[in-house]
Structures are given as structure tokens and as C-alpha cells.
C-alpha positions in Angstrom: -15.6 -25.6 41.4 -18.3 -27.6 39.6 -16.1 -29.3 37.0 -13.0 -31.3 38.0 -12.4 -33.0 34.7 -9.2 -31.3 34.0 -5.8 -30.8 35.6 -3.1 -28.4 34.4 0.5 -29.3 34.3 2.4 -26.1 35.4 5.6 -27.1 33.6 3.7 -28.0 30.5 1.9 -24.6 30.5 5.2 -22.9 31.1 6.8 -24.6 28.1 3.8 -23.4 25.9 3.9 -19.7 27.0 7.6 -19.2 27.4 8.0 -18.5 23.7 5.8 -15.4 24.1 8.4 -13.7 26.2 8.1 -12.5 29.8 7.4 -8.9 28.6 4.2 -10.0 27.0 3.1 -11.9 30.1 3.8 -9.0 32.4 1.8 -6.8 30.0 -1.1 -9.1 30.7 -1.0 -8.0 34.4 -0.8 -4.4 33.3 -3.8 -5.0 31.0 -5.9 -6.4 33.9 -5.2 -3.2 35.8 -5.9 -0.9 32.9 -9.3 -2.6 32.5 -10.3 -1.3 35.9 -10.8 2.3 37.1 -7.1 2.8 37.9 -5.0 5.9 38.0 -1.7 4.3 38.8 0.0 1.1 37.9 3.4 0.5 39.3 5.7 -2.3 37.9 8.9 -3.4 39.5 11.3 -5.8 37.9 14.5 -6.1 39.9 17.3 -8.7 39.7 17.9 -10.6 42.9 21.6 -10.4 43.8 23.6 -13.6 43.2 20.6 -15.5 41.8 19.3 -16.0 38.3 16.0 -14.6 39.5 14.1 -11.3 39.4 11.5 -10.0 41.8 8.3 -8.9 40.0 5.7 -6.7 41.5 2.7 -5.1 39.8 0.4 -2.9 41.9 -2.6 -0.8 41.0 -5.1 1.4 42.8 -8.4 -0.1 41.3 -11.2 0.6 43.8 -12.7 -2.9 43.5 -9.7 -5.1 42.9 -10.5 -8.7 42.0 -14.2 -9.1 41.9 -13.9 -12.8 42.4 -10.7 -14.1 44.1 -11.2 -17.6 42.5 -10.4 -16.0 39.1 -6.8 -15.6 40.3 -6.2 -19.3 39.9 -9.1 -20.5 37.6 -8.3 -20.9 33.9 -11.0 -19.7 31.5 -13.4 -18.5 34.2 -16.2 -16.5 32.7 -15.1 -12.8 32.6 -17.5 -9.8 32.8 -15.1 -8.2 30.3 -16.3 -10.5 27.5 -19.4 -8.3 27.0 -17.4 -5.1 26.9 -15.6 -4.5 23.6 -13.5 -1.6 25.1 -12.1 -3.9 27.8 -8.9 -5.9 27.0 -9.7 -9.1 28.9 -11.7 -12.0 27.6 -10.0 -15.4 28.3 -9.2 -14.9 32.0 -5.7 -16.2 31.4 -3.4 -13.3 32.3 -2.4 -14.2 35.8 -2.3 -17.9 35.1 0.1 -17.6 32.3 2.6 -15.5 34.3 2.1 -17.8 37.3 3.4 -20.7 35.2 6.7 -18.9 34.9 7.0 -18.1 38.6 9.0 -19.9 41.4 6.5 -18.6 43.9 3.9 -15.8 43.9 1.3 -13.9 45.9 -1.8 -12.1 44.8 -3.4 -9.7 47.3 -6.5 -7.8 46.5 -9.7 -6.3 48.0 -11.4 -9.8 48.2 -8.5 -11.6 49.9 -5.1 -13.1 49.1 -3.7 -16.2 47.4 -0.2 -17.6 48.0 1.4 -19.9 45.5 4.2 -21.7 47.1 7.4 -23.2 45.7 6.2 -26.6 46.8 3.2 -26.4 44.5 0.6 -25.7 47.1 -1.9 -22.9 47.0 -3.2 -21.1 50.1 -6.3 -18.8 49.9 -6.7 -16.2 52.7 -10.1 -14.5 52.3 -9.5 -12.3 55.3 -6.1 -11.0 54.2 -7.5 -8.1 52.1 -6.3 -4.8 50.8 -8.5 -1.7 51.1 -7.9 -0.7 47.5 -6.3 -2.2 44.4 -4.3 -5.3 43.8 -0.7 -6.4 44.2 0.9 -9.3 42.2 4.3 -10.4 43.6 6.5 -13.2 42.3 10.0 -14.5 41.7 10.8 -15.4 38.2 13.8 -17.2 36.7 15.3 -14.7 34.3 18.7 -13.7 33.1 19.9 -10.1 33.2 19.7 -9.9 29.4 16.1 -11.2 29.5 15.3 -8.6 32.2 16.7 -5.8 30.0 14.6 -7.1 27.0 11.5 -7.2 29.1 12.0 -3.6 30.2 12.4 -2.5 26.6 9.2 -4.4 25.7 7.2 -2.7 28.5 8.3 0.7 27.3 6.5 0.0 24.0 3.1 -0.1 25.7 0.8 2.7 24.7 -0.5 4.2 28.0 -4.1 5.6 28.0 -4.7 9.2 29.0 -5.4 9.6 32.7 -3.3 6.7 33.9 0.3 6.7 35.1 2.3 3.5 34.6 5.8 3.3 36.2 8.6 0.8 35.7 11.1 0.6 38.5 9.9 4.0 39.6 10.3 5.7 36.1 7.1 6.8 34.4 6.5 5.2 31.0 6.4 8.1 28.6 2.9 8.7 27.1 2.8 9.0 23.3 0.6 11.1 21.2 -0.9 9.7 18.0 -0.1 11.5 14.8 -3.6 10.8 13.6 -6.9 9.3 14.8 -9.9 8.2 12.7 -13.0 6.0 13.1 -13.8 2.8 11.1 -16.1 -0.2 11.3 -14.0 -3.2 12.4 -14.6 -6.7 13.7 -14.5 -7.1 17.4 -15.4 -9.9 19.9 -18.5 -9.6 22.2 -20.1 -12.3 24.3 -23.7 -13.2 23.3 -26.5 -14.0 25.7 -24.9 -17.5 26.4 -21.5 -15.9 27.1 -20.0 -17.2 23.9 -17.6 -14.8 22.2 -19.0 -13.8 18.8 -17.5 -11.5 16.1 -19.4 -8.4 15.4 -18.8 -5.3 13.3 -18.5 -2.2 15.4 -17.4 1.4 14.9 -14.2 2.2 16.8 -11.2 4.6 16.8 -7.9 3.8 15.2 -4.8 5.6 16.4 -1.6 5.9 14.4 1.8 6.4 16.1 5.2 6.9 14.7 7.5 4.0 15.7 10.5 5.1 17.8 14.0 4.4 16.7 14.6 0.6 16.9 10.9 -0.2 17.0 9.1 -2.2 14.3 5.6 -1.0 13.5 3.1 -3.1 15.4 -0.7 -3.7 15.7 -1.9 -2.8 19.2 -5.1 -3.7 21.0 -6.1 -1.0 23.4 -2.4 -0.1 23.9 -1.0 -3.6 24.2 1.2 -5.0 21.4 -0.4 -7.9 19.5 1.8 -8.6 16.4 4.6 -6.8 14.5 3.4 -5.8 11.1 6.3 -3.9 9.6 4.0 -1.3 8.3 4.6 2.5 8.3 3.0 3.2 11.6 1.9 1.6 14.9 -1.8 0.9 14.7 -3.8 1.0 18.0 -7.3 -0.3 17.8 -9.5 1.1 20.6 -11.6 -2.1 21.0 -11.0 -5.9 21.2 -9.5 -7.3 18.1 -10.2 -10.8 16.9 -7.3 -12.7 18.6 -5.9 -16.1 18.6 -5.8 -17.9 22.0 -2.1 -17.0 22.3 -3.0 -13.4 21.7 -0.2 -12.9 19.3 -1.9 -12.6 15.9 -5.1 -11.6 14.1 -6.8 -13.2 11.1 -5.2 -12.1 7.7 -8.5 -10.7 6.5 -8.8 -8.4 9.6 -5.3 -7.1 9.1 -6.0 -6.5 5.4 -9.2 -4.5 6.2 -7.3 -2.4 8.8 -4.5 -1.7 6.3 -7.0 -0.6 3.7 -8.7 1.8 6.1 -5.3 3.3 7.0 -4.3 3.7 3.4 -7.6 5.4 2.6 -7.1 7.8 5.5 -3.3 8.4 5.1 -2.6 8.1 1.4 -1.4 11.7 1.2 1.5 10.8 3.5 2.8 7.9 1.3 6.4 8.1 0.1 8.0 6.5 -2.8 9.5 4.0 -0.4 6.1 3.0 0.9 4.5 1.9 -2.4 6.2 -1.5 -2.7 5.7 -2.5 1.0 3.5 -5.4 1.9 0.8 -3.3 3.6 0.4 -0.8 0.7 0.4 -3.6 -1.9 -2.2 -5.4 0.1 -4.4 -2.4 0.7 -4.4 -1.3 -3.0 -5.7 -4.7 -4.0 -8.6 -4.5 -1.7 -12.2 -3.8 -2.9 -12.5 -1.0 -0.3 -9.4 0.9 -1.5 -10.7 4.4 -2.4 -10.2 6.1 -5.8 -8.2 8.8 -4.1 -5.9 6.3 -2.4 -5.2 4.4 -5.7 -4.4 7.6 -7.5 -1.9 8.7 -4.8 -0.4 5.2 -4.9 0.1 5.5 -8.7 1.4 9.0 -8.4 4.1 7.9 -5.9 5.1 4.9 -7.8 5.0 6.1 -11.4 4.6 9.8 -11.3 1.7 11.9 -12.5 2.8 11.7 -16.1 2.0 8.0 -16.8 0.0 5.9 -19.2 -0.8 2.3 -19.8 1.1 0.5 -22.6 -1.0 0.8 -25.7 -0.4 -2.0 -28.2 -2.5 -0.2 -30.8 -0.3 2.9 -30.8 3.4 2.0 -30.2 4.5 5.5 -31.1 2.3 7.0 -28.3 4.1 4.8 -25.8 7.5 6.1 -27.0 6.3 9.7 -27.1 5.2 9.7 -23.5 8.6 8.1 -22.4 10.4 10.7 -24.5 8.6 13.4 -22.5 9.8 11.9 -19.3 6.6 9.9 -18.6 6.2 6.3 -17.5 4.6 3.5 -19.5 3.0 1.0 -17.2 3.0 -2.6 -18.6 0.7 -5.4 -17.5 3.2 -7.0 -15.1 4.0 -3.8 -13.2 0.6 -3.9 -11.4 -1.5 -6.7 -9.9 -4.8 -7.6 -11.5 -6.7 -6.0 -8.6 -4.7 -2.8 -8.8 -5.4 -2.5 -12.5 -9.1 -2.9 -11.8 -9.0 -0.2 -9.1 -7.0 2.1 -11.3 -9.5 1.6 -14.1 -12.5 2.3 -11.8 -10.7 5.5 -10.5 -9.9 6.7 -14.0 -6.3 6.9 -12.8 -4.5 5.2 -15.8 -5.3 5.8 -19.5 -3.8 4.1 -22.6 -0.9 6.0 -24.1 -2.9 6.4 -27.3 -5.6 8.3 -25.5 -3.1 10.6 -23.8 -0.8 11.3 -26.6 -2.3 9.8 -29.8 -0.2 9.5 -32.9 -1.7 11.5 -35.7 -3.9 9.4 -37.9 -4.5 10.6 -41.4 -8.1 9.3 -41.6 -10.7 8.4 -39.1 -11.2 4.8 -38.1 -14.9 5.5 -37.7 -16.7 3.7 -40.6 -19.5 6.3 -40.4 -17.1 9.3 -40.7 -17.5 11.4 -43.9 -15.2 10.4 -46.8 -12.4 12.6 -47.9 -13.0 14.8 -51.0 -10.8 13.5 -53.7 -9.7 16.1 -56.2 -9.8 14.6 -59.7 -6.6 15.1 -61.8 -8.6 17.2 -64.3 -9.2 19.7 -61.5 -5.5 20.0 -60.4 -3.7 23.3 -60.9 -0.4 23.4 -62.8 1.4 23.8 -59.5 -0.3 20.7 -58.1 0.7 18.7 -61.2 4.3 19.9 -60.9 4.6 18.8 -57.2 2.9 15.4 -58.0 5.4 14.8 -60.9 8.3 15.8 -58.6 7.0 13.3 -55.9 6.8 10.5 -58.5 10.3 11.3 -59.8 11.8 11.2 -56.3 10.0 8.1 -55.2 11.4 6.2 -58.2 14.9 7.5 -57.9 15.2 7.3 -54.1 13.1 4.1 -53.3 12.5 2.5 -56.7 8.7 2.9 -56.0 6.2 3.6 -58.6 4.3 6.2 -56.7 0.6 7.1 -57.0 -0.2 10.6 -56.0 -3.7 11.7 -54.9 -4.9 15.2 -54.1 -7.6 15.3 -51.3 -9.5 18.0 -49.4 -10.3 17.0 -45.8 -10.4 18.7 -42.4 -8.4 15.8 -40.8 -5.3 16.9 -39.1 -2.7 15.9 -41.6 -0.9 17.6 -44.5 0.1 14.4 -46.2 0.1 10.7 -45.7 1.9 7.8 -47.3 1.3 4.1 -47.4 1.8 1.2 -49.8 3.2 3.3 -52.6 0.4 5.9 -52.4 0.9 9.6 -51.4 -2.1 11.7 -50.4 -1.6 15.5 -50.3 -4.2 17.5 -48.4 -5.0 20.7 -50.1 -7.1 21.9 -47.1 -4.0 21.8 -44.9 -1.2 22.6 -47.4 -3.0 25.4 -49.4 -2.3 26.5 -52.9 0.8 28.5 -52.0 2.6 25.4 -50.9 2.2 23.9 -54.3 3.2 27.1 -56.1 6.7 27.2 -54.5 7.8 24.2 -56.6 10.6 21.9 -55.5 11.7 23.8 -52.5 13.2 22.8 -49.2 9.8 22.6 -47.4 8.5 20.4 -50.2 11.6 18.1 -49.9 11.2 18.0 -46.2 7.6 16.9 -46.4 8.2 14.3 -49.1 11.2 12.8 -47.4 9.2 12.5 -44.2 6.4 10.7 -46.0 8.8 8.5 -47.9 10.2 7.4 -44.5 7.0 5.6 -43.9 7.9 3.2 -46.7 10.2 1.7 -44.1 8.5 2.3 -40.8 5.2 3.7 -39.5 6.7 4.6 -36.1 8.1 8.2 -36.1 10.2 7.4 -33.0 11.7 4.1 -34.2 15.3 3.7 -35.2 14.1 2.3 -38.5 12.3 5.5 -39.4 15.3 7.6 -38.3 17.7 5.5 -40.4 15.4 5.7 -43.4 15.3 9.5 -43.3 19.1 9.5 -43.1 19.4 7.3 -46.2 16.8 9.2 -48.1 18.5 12.5 -47.4 21.8 11.2 -48.5 20.4 9.8 -51.7 18.6 13.1 -52.4 21.9 14.9 -52.2 23.6 12.4 -54.5 20.7 12.6 -56.9 20.9 16.4 -57.0 24.6 16.3 -57.8 24.3 13.6 -60.5 21.1 14.9 -62.2 20.9 18.7 -61.6 19.0 19.3 -64.8 16.2 16.9 -63.7 15.6 19.1 -60.6 15.4 22.3 -62.6 12.2 21.0 -64.3 10.4 21.2 -61.0 11.7 24.5 -59.7 10.1 27.9 -60.0 
């Protein structure tokens, strides 16, 4: 050992790592084995009768075993795995962390054996070698409940193909991913000076359904890193950028990963998924795909949706009346609005179901052809006089009537005491019928706009009711006046 600057207090290290849980520490031993060319890893965790201890043994059949026996007891020794992104190890901490929890322990491998005594001494025996593989044996202070929790944790490991891992003689059941895809993600690889650097690298991402009682978790090469609470377990097939305690990743990394998953799996989203943290986060990311944002909006608002349109209140109500959803500004985050706009996934209500406008708002549009009173037919004059009569009697409005000829999609329009009747849409026959029910229906509808411009408002509805009632009373009180306008 070239550097003797530091000493490690075993109890202090124990206090630091104990919060991680024994299961995670034992998984470090399994990890070391899986990084080698093993076919079998056998774990035993058996309570010692009458004592608050368990006997732990982890054995593998790696051909080489420990390449350097000193690494069994040297913290942060340089590991060959640092340069290999598809190997789990990097800090050379695994055995040391679990040793801090042990009463006594032995490591036997192809390059010798090391005994860690209860008295604090360490004995290295280079000649006490195994022909193949390594064996870690130790006694740990652990309650029966903690032992059960540890076994449950070890059953959550995702075992790679071609390797059998047993726990107390029972094979850990392999799981099959429901989906696998490739993506470019950050990983950690040692540079020429053996310093870990983050690099982008293409890798596989496997998705697994959580079993009953499990919380969706982020995995690194089959080992749990941190619970996410997302829809699926996510297993990244390369080193992930870990903290020293190996129990978390940078927030930006998790966000990128979630976005990749959403882009790949958006067709499996449910209505329950759309308000979860991972979906909300992914739909705000720049890399969220147009297809994913459209599916997100479909699941949350349905496919009959529109953005609230302040310029066309009636269109908003019309869409809601048809069973659609009007999306207001606070219902989506700023980034989600931007993504939806880029994807063409939300349109203003006035674009989807525009309220009929009598005249174009385009200043360059052709003017309507106004028919001069001198060119009116007698039938047109009769209807105009009838409209003036009703407006005064029903609303006390001195009505101005204009006859126009325009291809715009309206039969009549009313505003500020002026009524335009469109001969192009109504036709001469409509005028020739005199004061009929269809004429009354059109005039009452237009007069309703004296009180409201919104066809779907209660004000407009109430106005039509009042006008209809007044028309009936007027007909009863002045029947002779109506006969002047009938045919």
C-alpha cells in the first residue's frame, strides 16, 4: 500500500451504510459475481438459533475469482470495471460495505483467502486458494424481521439470462421484460487517467411489470437503484450515473429516461397515468415526441377537445354541449402547451366549431351588395315593414332594415338596431310568404341578439322566451295589425 494517510473506523462506516439496508449490501456481493463469467450464484441467509445473528454465504463459480486479493479489503482500489460500461462495479466498495456490518467474515477466492476476525484483525492467506470462484461468509447482527425483509429485497433482483441465482436453495425466478428498446443515455466510463467521466452511449432499456406489492424502480443492470413510483420497472443495461451511496441518479438523467419511455410506450398510457409525476415530467421535456403528446392529451381530455377561445365564447360552449372538453390555460403546464402547439394537437374552439359570422373580418374581403330600397319588391317591403313593427312593439327599438346580397353563410344578422336580410340565402319565395311562422321564427331569433350575442347563453334563451310571449300577447291585443302583413 503506497498511501497510509487514511484510516477507516469500522463502526463509523457501519453507521453510514446501515440505512441502505442489508439487502442492498448483499446485492453488492451478487453484483460482483454477475460482473464475472459466472453461471451460478448461491446466496444463503440463515438465522443462527438462539442468537440475533444470521449466517451469510455468497458463492459463485467465476473462473478467475478475485483478480487482486488486496481489493477484498482496500477501499476505492482502482477497478478494471471502470472502463467497461456494461459492468456494474466502479467504486470497489461492495465487500467493504458489507464487511462493516459483519461480526466476522471470510473471503476465499482463486488468489487466496482473507479472514476478518471478531477482534478486528485481518489475516491474509495467499496459499489458501479455491480452484474456481469465490466464497464470502460472514455472521451479521440481524433480527428475524430484517432477515425476512432482506429476502424479499433479493427476490426483486432482475437476473440476467444464462445465470442461475439461488437464495437458500430456491432459484430466484427470472423475469421477462414486456418491452425493450434502445436509447442514448449518460453512462460513466474511466478516461485514460482512470477518472470516471460521463459519456453518452447507446444502450438497451428493459421494462418490467412490477409484481404485487412492488414499487416501480430504476435498475442498473438488474440491481435496484431507486424507487420511482412510475408505471414500470426500468432496467438500464449499462452503468447509470450514480451517487457514491448508489441509491439515486441525477434528476436530469431520470427525466431523460422517463421521456424516452413515454415516447416508446405512450400507446399503453391509461387515464390514471396522465397525472403521475413521470408522465407530467416527460410531457414537459423538449424531447417528448408529437405522438406522445397527442396520446397524453387523448387520455386526459379525450379526442374531442379544444383550447378555450376568448374570441369565440359560443364555440367553447358548443364543443362542451357536444360532449367535448375545453382546455383552459391552467389545465396544462407552459411546456405542455408548447409541445401541444408544435404537434398540432390542440386547436382553439373557434377554429374547430366556429360561430357563424355574418361578415368577414378580412378588410380585403369584397363588400356585400346592398340592395337599394327603390329596387325592393313589394314582398320585401312588406317583410321590412313587419320587422320594423315587431321591433318597436316587442323591444321598443326603432329598427333599420337593409336588404343585402352576399354569399356569406347567413340568412339574416342583427346588431345595434339594424337588421340585414340576405336575399341570396333567403330567396324571393321567403319574402312572398308574408308574416308567416318561418318569418316570425327568423325575426325572433335575430331580435334575441339585442340582448345577447351568444346563442348558448341563458341571456339569449331568456330573451327568446320573453319575445315569444310578447308576440303572442301582441297578436291577441292587435290582431288587425298583423293582417296587414299576411298574404
